[in-house]
C-alpha positions in Angstrom: -11.7 -61.0 -6.7 -12.2 -60.4 -10.4 -14.4 -63.6 -10.5 -16.5 -62.3 -7.5 -17.1 -58.9 -9.3 -18.1 -60.5 -12.4 -20.6 -62.6 -10.5 -22.2 -59.5 -8.8 -22.6 -57.8 -12.2 -24.4 -60.9 -13.6 -26.8 -61.0 -10.7 -27.8 -57.3 -11.0 -31.3 -56.5 -12.1 -32.1 -53.3 -14.2 -34.6 -50.9 -12.6 -36.0 -48.0 -14.4 -36.2 -44.9 -12.2 -36.4 -41.1 -12.5 -34.5 -40.6 -9.4 -31.5 -38.3 -9.9 -32.7 -37.4 -13.4 -32.3 -33.6 -14.0 -33.6 -31.5 -16.9 -31.0 -31.2 -19.5 -30.8 -28.7 -22.4 -31.1 -30.7 -25.5 -31.3 -30.0 -29.3 -32.7 -26.6 -30.2 -32.4 -25.3 -26.7 -35.7 -27.0 -25.4 -35.6 -28.5 -22.0 -36.8 -32.1 -21.4 -40.0 -32.1 -19.2 -39.8 -34.7 -16.5 -43.7 -34.8 -16.3 -43.8 -35.4 -20.0 -41.3 -38.3 -19.7 -43.1 -39.8 -16.8 -46.5 -39.7 -18.4 -45.7 -40.6 -21.9 -42.3 -42.3 -22.5 -42.2 -44.3 -19.1 -45.9 -45.4 -19.6 -45.0 -46.8 -23.0 -41.8 -48.4 -21.7 -43.7 -50.0 -18.7 -46.0 -51.7 -21.1 -43.1 -53.5 -22.9 -40.8 -56.0 -21.6 -37.9 -54.3 -19.8 -34.9 -56.0 -18.1 -36.1 -56.7 -14.5 -39.8 -56.2 -15.4 -40.6 -59.4 -17.2 -44.3 -60.2 -16.9 -45.1 -57.1 -14.8 -48.3 -55.3 -15.6 -48.9 -51.5 -15.5 -49.6 -50.1 -12.2 -53.3 -49.1 -11.7 -54.1 -45.5 -10.9 -55.6 -44.8 -7.5 -59.3 -43.8 -7.6 -60.1 -40.4 -6.2 -62.1 -40.2 -3.0 -62.0 -36.5 -2.4 -59.9 -33.2 -2.8 -57.1 -31.7 -0.9 -57.1 -27.9 -1.0 -53.9 -26.2 0.1 -54.0 -22.5 1.0 -51.4 -20.3 2.9 -52.1 -20.2 6.6 -52.4 -16.4 6.4 -53.4 -14.4 3.3 -53.6 -10.6 2.5 -56.9 -8.9 2.2 -57.9 -7.9 -1.3 -55.0 -9.4 -3.1 -55.0 -12.6 -5.1 -53.4 -15.8 -3.7 -52.8 -19.1 -5.3 -54.5 -22.3 -4.1 -53.5 -25.9 -5.0 -56.2 -28.4 -5.6 -55.3 -32.1 -5.7 -57.4 -35.2 -6.1 -56.6 -37.8 -3.3 -57.6 -41.4 -2.7 -59.0 -42.9 0.5 -55.3 -43.1 1.9 -55.0 -39.3 1.2 -52.4 -39.9 -1.4 -52.6 -38.3 -4.9 -55.1 -39.9 -7.1 -56.1 -39.7 -10.8 -58.8 -37.3 -11.8 -59.4 -35.2 -14.9 -62.4 -32.9 -15.2 -64.1 -29.8 -13.9 -64.7 -29.0 -10.2 -66.8 -26.3 -8.6 -65.4 -23.7 -6.2 -67.1 -21.8 -3.3 -65.9 -19.8 -0.3 -67.3 -18.7 3.1 -66.2 -15.2 2.1 -69.3 -13.9 0.1 -67.0 -11.1 -1.1 -64.3 -13.2 -2.4 -63.3 -13.2 -6.0 -62.8 -16.7 -7.5 -63.8 -18.6 -10.6 -66.9 -20.7 -10.5 -65.1 -23.7 -11.9 -61.6 -24.9 -12.5 -60.4 -27.9 -14.7 -58.0 -30.4 -13.2 -55.5 -32.2 -15.2 -53.6 -35.2 -13.9 -55.3 -34.9 -10.6 -54.2 -31.3 -9.9 -54.8 -27.7 -10.7 -54.1 -24.2 -9.4 -56.7 -21.3 -8.9 -56.3 -17.6 -8.1 -58.6 -16.5 -5.2 -58.9 -13.0 -3.8 -60.4 -12.9 -0.2 -62.0 -9.6 0.8 -63.3 -10.3 4.3 -61.1 -10.5 7.4 -61.0 -13.4 9.7 -61.2 -17.2 9.2 -62.3 -18.1 5.6 -62.6 -21.3 3.7 -62.2 -22.4 0.1 -64.4 -25.5 -0.9 -64.2 -27.8 -3.9 -66.7 -30.2 -5.1 -67.3 -32.4 -8.1 -70.6 -34.2 -8.9 -71.1 -37.7 -10.2 -72.2 -41.1 -8.7 -70.1 -40.4 -5.7 -69.8 -36.7 -5.1 -66.2 -35.6 -4.2 -65.5 -32.7 -1.9 -62.5 -30.9 -0.1 -61.7 -27.6 1.6 -59.0 -25.7 3.5 -59.2 -22.7 5.8 -57.1 -19.6 6.0 -56.9 -16.4 8.0 -57.5 -13.3 6.0 -55.6 -10.2 7.4 -57.4 -6.9 8.2 -57.5 -4.6 5.1 -55.0 -1.9 4.8 -56.8 1.4 4.4 -55.5 4.3 2.2 -55.3 7.7 4.0 -53.4 9.9 1.4 -52.3 10.2 -2.2 -48.7 11.1 -3.2 -48.0 12.5 -6.7 -44.5 12.1 -8.3 -43.6 14.4 -11.1 -40.5 16.1 -12.5 -39.6 19.4 -11.1 -39.4 20.8 -14.6 -40.7 19.9 -18.0 -41.1 21.4 -21.4 -44.4 22.6 -23.0 -45.9 20.2 -25.5 -43.8 17.4 -24.2 -45.4 14.3 -22.5 -44.7 14.2 -18.9 -44.9 10.9 -16.9 -46.8 11.2 -13.5 -47.0 8.5 -10.9 -49.7 8.5 -8.2 -49.5 6.2 -5.1 -52.0 5.4 -2.4 -50.4 5.2 1.2 -51.7 4.3 4.6 -51.1 6.2 7.8 -47.7 4.6 8.2 -46.5 5.6 4.7 -46.9 2.0 3.3 -48.3 1.4 -0.2 -51.8 0.1 -0.2 -51.7 -2.6 -2.8 -55.5 -3.3 -2.7 -56.5 0.3 -3.3 -59.2 0.5 -6.0 -60.9 3.3 -7.7 -60.9 5.8 -10.6 -58.6 8.8 -10.4 -59.5 12.2 -11.9 -56.9 14.9 -12.8 -57.1 18.7 -13.1 -54.5 21.4 -13.7 -53.9 25.1 -13.3 -52.7 25.0 -16.9 -55.8 25.6 -19.2 -53.9 24.3 -22.2 -52.8 21.0 -20.5 -53.7 17.7 -22.0 -54.9 15.3 -19.3 -56.3 11.9 -19.4 -60.1 11.6 -18.5 -59.5 9.1 -15.8 -56.8 6.8 -14.5 -57.2 3.3 -12.8 -55.2 2.2 -9.9 -53.3 -1.2 -9.9 -51.7 -2.5 -6.8 -51.8 0.9 -5.1 -50.3 2.9 -7.9 -51.3 4.6 -11.1 -49.4 6.2 -13.9 -50.5 9.0 -16.3 -49.2 11.0 -19.2 -49.7 14.7 -18.9 -48.7 17.4 -21.5 -48.5 21.0 -20.3 -49.0 23.9 -22.8 -48.4 27.0 -20.8 -45.0 28.4 -19.7 -44.4 28.9 -15.9 -45.2 27.2 -12.5 -48.1 24.7 -13.1 -49.9 22.4 -10.6 -51.5 19.1 -11.2 -54.3 17.9 -8.8 -55.4 14.4 -8.5 -58.5 13.0 -6.6 -59.7 9.5 -5.8 -62.9 9.5 -3.8 -62.2 11.6 -0.6 -58.5 11.5 -1.2 -56.7 14.6 -2.8 -53.1 15.4 -3.7 -51.2 18.0 -5.6 -47.9 18.6 -7.2 -46.1 21.4 -9.1 -43.7 21.6 -12.0 -41.9 24.5 -13.9 -42.9 24.4 -17.6 -40.5 25.8 -20.1 -41.1 26.6 -23.7 -39.8 24.4 -26.3 -36.7 25.7 -28.1 -37.4 27.1 -31.5 -36.8 24.5 -34.2 -36.5 25.9 -37.7 -35.6 22.7 -39.6 -35.1 19.0 -39.4 -32.3 16.9 -40.8 -33.6 13.5 -42.1 -31.0 10.8 -42.4 -32.0 7.8 -44.5 -29.9 5.6 -46.8 -29.8 6.8 -50.4 -31.1 3.4 -51.7 -33.5 1.0 -50.0 -35.2 -2.2 -51.0 -39.0 -2.3 -51.3 -40.7 -4.2 -48.5 -37.6 -4.0 -46.2 -37.7 -1.8 -43.1 -35.3 1.1 -43.4 -34.1 3.0 -40.4 -34.7 6.8 -40.4 -33.2 9.4 -38.0 -34.6 12.9 -37.4 -32.5 15.7 -35.9 -34.0 18.9 -34.8 -31.8 21.9 -35.8 -31.8 25.6 -35.5 -31.4 28.4 -38.1 -27.6 27.7 -38.1 -28.0 24.1 -38.7 -26.9 23.1 -35.2 -28.7 20.2 -33.5 -31.1 21.3 -30.7 -30.4 18.7 -27.9 -33.2 19.8 -25.5 -36.0 19.6 -28.0 -38.6 17.0 -26.9 -41.6 17.9 -29.2 -43.2 15.8 -31.8 -43.3 15.8 -35.7 -45.9 14.7 -38.2 -44.6 12.2 -40.8 -45.7 11.6 -44.3 -44.4 9.9 -47.5 -44.9 10.2 -51.3 -45.5 6.4 -51.2 -49.1 6.3 -49.9 -48.8 2.6 -49.1 -45.5 3.0 -47.3 -45.5 1.7 -43.6 -44.3 4.3 -41.2 -45.7 6.0 -38.0 -48.0 8.9 -38.3 -46.2 11.0 -35.6 -42.8 10.6 -33.9 -41.7 11.9 -30.5 -38.2 13.5 -30.1 -36.0 12.8 -27.2 -33.0 15.1 -26.6 -33.4 16.5 -30.1 -33.5 13.2 -32.0 -36.1 10.7 -33.1 -35.9 7.4 -34.8 -38.4 5.3 -36.8 -38.6 2.6 -39.5 -40.2 2.9 -43.0 -41.0 0.2 -45.4 -41.7 1.4 -48.9 -43.7 -0.6 -51.5 -43.6 1.7 -54.6 -40.4 1.7 -56.7 -38.4 4.6 -57.7 -37.6 7.9 -55.9 -39.7 8.3 -52.8 -39.8 11.1 -50.2 -40.3 11.4 -46.5 -41.6 14.6 -45.0 -41.3 15.6 -41.3 -43.4 18.6 -40.0 -43.5 20.4 -36.6 -45.2 23.8 -36.4 -43.4 26.0 -39.0 -40.4 23.6 -39.4 -40.6 21.1 -42.3 -38.1 18.9 -44.0 -38.0 16.4 -46.8 -35.6 13.6 -47.8 -35.5 11.5 -50.9 -34.3 7.8 -51.3 -34.3 5.4 -54.3 -36.6 2.4 -53.8 -35.3 -0.7 -55.6 -37.1 -3.9 -56.3 -36.5 -6.7 -53.8 -34.4 -9.5 -55.3 -36.4 -12.7 -56.1 -36.1 -15.7 -53.8 -34.1 -18.4 -55.4 -33.6 -21.0 -52.7 -34.6 -21.9 -49.0 -31.9 -23.0 -46.6 -32.9 -25.1 -43.6 -30.8 -25.2 -40.3 -31.6 -28.3 -38.4 -29.6 -30.3 -35.8 -27.7 -33.3 -37.2 -29.3 -35.5 -34.6 -32.8 -35.4 -33.0 -34.6 -37.5 -30.4 -37.8 -39.1 -31.4 -40.8 -37.6 -29.5 -39.0 -34.4 -28.5 -39.6 -31.0 -30.2 -36.9 -29.1 -31.9 -36.7 -25.6 -33.4 -35.8 -25.4 -37.1 -34.7 -22.1 -38.9 -35.5 -21.3 -42.5 -33.9 -18.4 -44.5 -34.7 -17.2 -48.0 -31.8 -16.5 -50.3 -31.5 -14.8 -53.7 -29.5 -16.1 -56.6 -26.4 -14.3 -55.2 -26.6 -16.0 -52.0 -27.8 -13.0 -50.0 -30.7 -13.1 -47.6 -33.9 -11.7 -49.1 -35.0 -9.5 -46.0 -38.1 -8.2 -47.7 -39.6 -11.8 -48.2 -42.7 -12.3 -46.1 -44.5 -15.2 -47.8 -45.6 -18.6 -46.7 -44.3 -22.0 -47.9 -45.6 -25.5 -47.7 -43.8 -27.8 -45.1 -43.5 -31.6 -45.5 -41.4 -34.4 -44.1 -40.3 -38.0 -44.9 -41.7 -38.9 -41.4 -45.3 -39.4 -41.9 -45.9 -39.4 -38.2 -44.0 -36.1 -37.6 -45.7 -33.2 -35.9 -45.1 -30.1 -37.9 -46.8 -27.0 -39.1 -48.4 -27.1 -42.5 -47.0 -23.7 -43.5 -43.9 -21.8 -42.8 -44.5 -18.0 -42.6 -41.4 -15.8 -43.2 -40.8 -12.4 -41.5 -37.9 -10.3 -43.0 -36.7 -13.5 -44.9 -36.6 -15.8 -41.8 -39.0 -18.3 -40.5 -38.8 -20.5 -37.3 -40.6 -23.8 -37.0 -41.1 -26.3 -34.1 -41.1 -29.9 -35.4 -41.3 -33.2 -33.6 -40.0 -36.3 -35.4 -41.5 -39.6 -34.3 -39.8 -42.3 -36.5 -36.3 -43.4 -35.9 -33.8 -43.2 -38.7 -32.8 -40.8 -41.4 -35.6 -38.2 -41.9 -35.9 -35.1 -43.9 -37.8 -31.8 -43.7 -38.8 -30.0 -46.8 -40.3 -26.7 -47.8 -41.8 -25.6 -51.3 -43.5 -22.6 -52.8 -46.8 -23.7 -54.4 -46.6 -20.7 -56.8 -43.0 -21.2 -57.9 -41.8 -24.8 -58.3 -38.1 -23.6 -58.3 -38.2 -22.3 -54.7 -37.6 -25.3 -52.5 -35.4 -26.2 -49.5 -34.6 -29.5 -47.8 -32.5 -30.8 -44.9 -31.9 -34.2 -43.2 -31.3 -35.3 -39.7 -30.8 -38.5 -37.9 -33.7 -39.4 -35.4 -32.6 -41.4 -32.5 -34.6 -43.4 -30.0 -35.0 -41.9 -26.5 -33.0 -43.7 -24.0 -33.5 -43.1 -20.2 -30.8 -43.8 -17.6 -31.7 -46.3 -14.9 -29.8 -47.4 -11.8 -28.7 -50.9 -11.2 -29.1 -51.8 -7.4 -26.0 -53.6 -6.0 -26.6 -57.3 -4.9 -25.4 -58.0 -1.4 -21.9 -59.3 -1.5 
């Protein structure tokens, strides 16, 4: 029996196949693309001498004789649908074609691009039919032998909006932004996703701040309204012949006499520092129902911080990055309330080295993500570093960016090594020769599994 098994093994031929091969998560969390493998790696392998393929020539691609257009059998009226376009041969099997094709439709009101570019013999296009009934999408390509193709679909009757509905909180505060949602519904109360048009808003509150116009998208629209007068107030919306109204109770904002500004006593120049604002009354107690806004300013004119901040439940948070050294101030103002806080801005530590995190092993031809971090002389991350460094590699054929741009002391690169063996990635600062970093990895050849058919026993 052992002799027989050994003979069977020796008679097996090696066949390369993608059957049963699944995408696997590999180095740096990037998935293998089967299309990429089939079109690049397997093409190169088929041109070499593989076990079981001695003397075989690459298979010739089928010449395109036309196009196959695939649409859903029934499509909605006024909503985009996706159509597949495939180049096919005389036997109606997929064929090779790369280039631009022209599109047209029997629906003169349809929305579709004039052309679409096919890659590897196929492409997708978004089409919006706007006329009910049987409609077609046609594809053509010029040349010595023109290529054509088409498909038909049934476009449903349009859903007509008969009324608008306004959704708004039952109560709100003056000078506080209020979110309003408007929906277009049909006679059966269904959302009308193809409803289009501009929406105008008016209010019984003469001090209200309203948007000039709002556009619908998929049957609904959102708007931000700020009421300014206490009491019962109404909001009226109008789109064409459709009108709707909603009411809310507007309460005055609680009286804020001061703000409490919370910031670290020392911050580093260039680094984003978190700041918290708390609205308080005359007794220094937090006002949790305050939802107004405050104007922000700083003694550092080049500091990066928002101009205004919106409170929620009496608190507001933002980030500030100072550039000037020494004591700097932040001021928050809302009405008669004004507060100031001081912090000491220290110089950012100098970058002394760059550390590179890279997988110990990589596969040639597959991209990987590499992380770079800037450190000071004490081994701490320089969060304020946002410069750019030169990138190089021992692999002359590697695909990598020429520069690494740091954000908060960290940079991410996508690199693809192409040469098998020990390879390195290096970064350097052209303005400071002492700031460098390097890491090595072992680049391995890509190996694909193949099945060995059993010989009849």
